[in-house]
C-alpha positions as YAML, in Angstrom:
chain: A
units: angstrom
residues:
- id: 1
  name: MET
  ca: [15.09, -35.64, 13.15]
- id: 2
  name: ILE
  ca: [14.28, -32.39, 14.95]
- id: 3
  name: LYS
  ca: [11.32, -32.53, 17.32]
- id: 4
  name: PRO
  ca: [8.44, -30.09, 16.68]
- id: 5
  name: LEU
  ca: [8.08, -27.50, 19.45]
- id: 6
  name: PHE
  ca: [4.29, -27.03, 19.15]
- id: 7
  name: THR
  ca: [1.26, -27.95, 17.04]
- id: 8
  name: LEU
  ca: [0.28, -25.93, 13.99]
- id: 9
  name: GLY
  ca: [-3.49, -26.40, 13.90]
- id: 10
  name: GLN
  ca: [-5.17, -25.72, 10.56]
- id: 11
  name: ILE
  ca: [-2.69, -24.35, 8.01]
- id: 12
  name: VAL
  ca: [-4.02, -21.46, 5.94]
- id: 13
  name: SER
  ca: [-2.63, -18.74, 3.70]
- id: 14
  name: THR
  ca: [-3.68, -15.43, 2.29]
- id: 15
  name: PRO
  ca: [-3.90, -15.23, -1.51]
- id: 16
  name: GLY
  ca: [-1.05, -12.69, -1.50]
- id: 17
  name: ALA
  ca: [1.26, -15.05, 0.37]
- id: 18
  name: ILE
  ca: [0.40, -17.89, -2.01]
- id: 19
  name: ASP
  ca: [1.15, -15.69, -5.03]
- id: 20
  name: PHE
  ca: [4.42, -14.46, -3.49]
- id: 21
  name: MET
  ca: [5.64, -17.96, -2.61]
- id: 22
  name: GLU
  ca: [4.79, -19.27, -6.08]
- id: 23
  name: ALA
  ca: [6.48, -16.30, -7.81]
- id: 24
  name: HIS
  ca: [9.64, -16.68, -5.70]
- id: 25
  name: ASN
  ca: [9.76, -20.50, -5.72]
- id: 26
  name: VAL
  ca: [9.36, -20.63, -1.94]
- id: 27
  name: GLN
  ca: [8.19, -23.99, -0.60]
- id: 28
  name: PRO
  ca: [5.59, -23.52, 2.17]
- id: 29
  name: MET
  ca: [6.58, -26.83, 3.79]
- id: 30
  name: ASP
  ca: [10.16, -25.57, 4.16]
- id: 31
  name: LEU
  ca: [8.90, -22.50, 6.03]
- id: 32
  name: LEU
  ca: [6.60, -24.61, 8.20]
- id: 33
  name: LYS
  ca: [9.49, -26.89, 9.19]
- id: 34
  name: ARG
  ca: [11.62, -23.89, 10.14]
- id: 35
  name: HIS
  ca: [8.77, -22.28, 12.10]
- id: 36
  name: LEU
  ca: [7.82, -25.51, 13.85]
- id: 37
  name: THR
  ca: [11.37, -26.26, 14.99]
- id: 38
  name: GLY
  ca: [12.29, -22.82, 16.34]
- id: 39
  name: ASP
  ca: [14.00, -21.20, 13.36]
- id: 40
  name: TRP
  ca: [12.09, -17.92, 13.60]
- id: 41
  name: GLY
  ca: [13.83, -16.44, 10.57]
- id: 42
  name: ASP
  ca: [14.73, -12.77, 10.42]
- id: 43
  name: LEU
  ca: [13.64, -11.61, 13.87]
- id: 44
  name: ASP
  ca: [15.67, -9.65, 16.39]
- id: 45
  name: ALA
  ca: [16.79, -11.21, 19.67]
- id: 46
  name: GLY
  ca: [13.84, -9.77, 21.60]
- id: 47
  name: ASP
  ca: [11.25, -11.23, 19.24]
- id: 48
  name: LYS
  ca: [13.01, -14.59, 19.26]
- id: 49
  name: ALA
  ca: [12.92, -14.57, 23.07]
- id: 50
  name: GLU
  ca: [9.19, -13.78, 22.95]
- id: 51
  name: ASN
  ca: [8.68, -16.82, 20.72]
- id: 52
  name: GLU
  ca: [10.60, -19.03, 23.16]
- id: 53
  name: HIS
  ca: [8.30, -17.78, 25.90]
- id: 54
  name: ALA
  ca: [5.25, -18.32, 23.67]
- id: 55
  name: VAL
  ca: [6.18, -21.95, 23.00]
- id: 56
  name: LYS
  ca: [6.38, -22.63, 26.72]
- id: 57
  name: TRP
  ca: [3.34, -20.62, 27.85]
- id: 58
  name: GLY
  ca: [0.96, -20.90, 24.90]
- id: 59
  name: ASP
  ca: [1.12, -17.45, 23.35]
- id: 60
  name: ARG
  ca: [1.14, -16.49, 19.67]
- id: 61
  name: ILE
  ca: [4.25, -17.55, 17.71]
- id: 62
  name: PHE
  ca: [5.55, -15.34, 14.92]
- id: 63
  name: SER
  ca: [8.23, -15.96, 12.27]
- id: 64
  name: SER
  ca: [9.45, -13.76, 9.43]
- id: 65
  name: TYR
  ca: [11.39, -15.03, 6.41]
- id: 66
  name: LYS
  ca: [13.04, -12.60, 3.95]
- id: 67
  name: PHE
  ca: [13.41, -13.29, 0.26]
- id: 68
  name: ASN
  ca: [14.46, -11.16, -2.68]
- id: 69
  name: GLY
  ca: [11.45, -8.99, -3.29]
- id: 70
  name: GLY
  ca: [9.82, -9.27, 0.12]
- id: 71
  name: LYS
  ca: [9.10, -11.42, 3.12]
- id: 72
  name: VAL
  ca: [6.58, -13.97, 4.33]
- id: 73
  name: TRP
  ca: [5.25, -14.08, 7.86]
- id: 74
  name: VAL
  ca: [4.11, -17.29, 9.55]
- id: 75
  name: ILE
  ca: [1.90, -16.89, 12.62]
- id: 76
  name: THR
  ca: [0.60, -19.65, 14.88]
- id: 77
  name: GLU
  ca: [-2.31, -18.61, 17.08]
- id: 78
  name: ALA
  ca: [-1.97, -18.79, 20.85]
- id: 79
  name: ASP
  ca: [-4.57, -21.57, 21.09]
- id: 80
  name: ARG
  ca: [-2.69, -23.48, 18.33]
- id: 81
  name: SER
  ca: [-5.90, -23.67, 16.27]
- id: 82
  name: ALA
  ca: [-4.30, -22.26, 13.11]
- id: 83
  name: THR
  ca: [-1.05, -21.26, 11.44]
- id: 84
  name: THR
  ca: [-1.24, -18.59, 8.75]
- id: 85
  name: PHE
  ca: [1.09, -17.56, 5.93]
- id: 86
  name: LEU
  ca: [0.73, -13.87, 5.10]
- id: 87
  name: LEU
  ca: [2.60, -10.87, 3.79]
- id: 88
  name: PRO
  ca: [3.45, -7.99, 6.15]
- id: 89
  name: ASP
  ca: [1.10, -5.60, 4.35]
- id: 90
  name: GLU
  ca: [-1.77, -8.05, 4.85]
- id: 91
  name: TYR
  ca: [-1.55, -7.97, 8.65]
...
């Protein structure tokens, strides 16, 4: 079992992200597991390094997962009060 790197807080989603995940058969729990264990998805090396820093120092954590037809972002707030699923155009 892989150890979680941080807490998620309240898990919420925009309606657009819910619709996208349902339409593309994406399981939100699968994305949460990836996000929570340091699989930041389709980010460049600089953004991945920022997430590593954020885990250690309590900053915002951002993941991006591509699928045919679009991508879903997962963002955990710096204070770890909430983690949100959203689409890039909803940011």
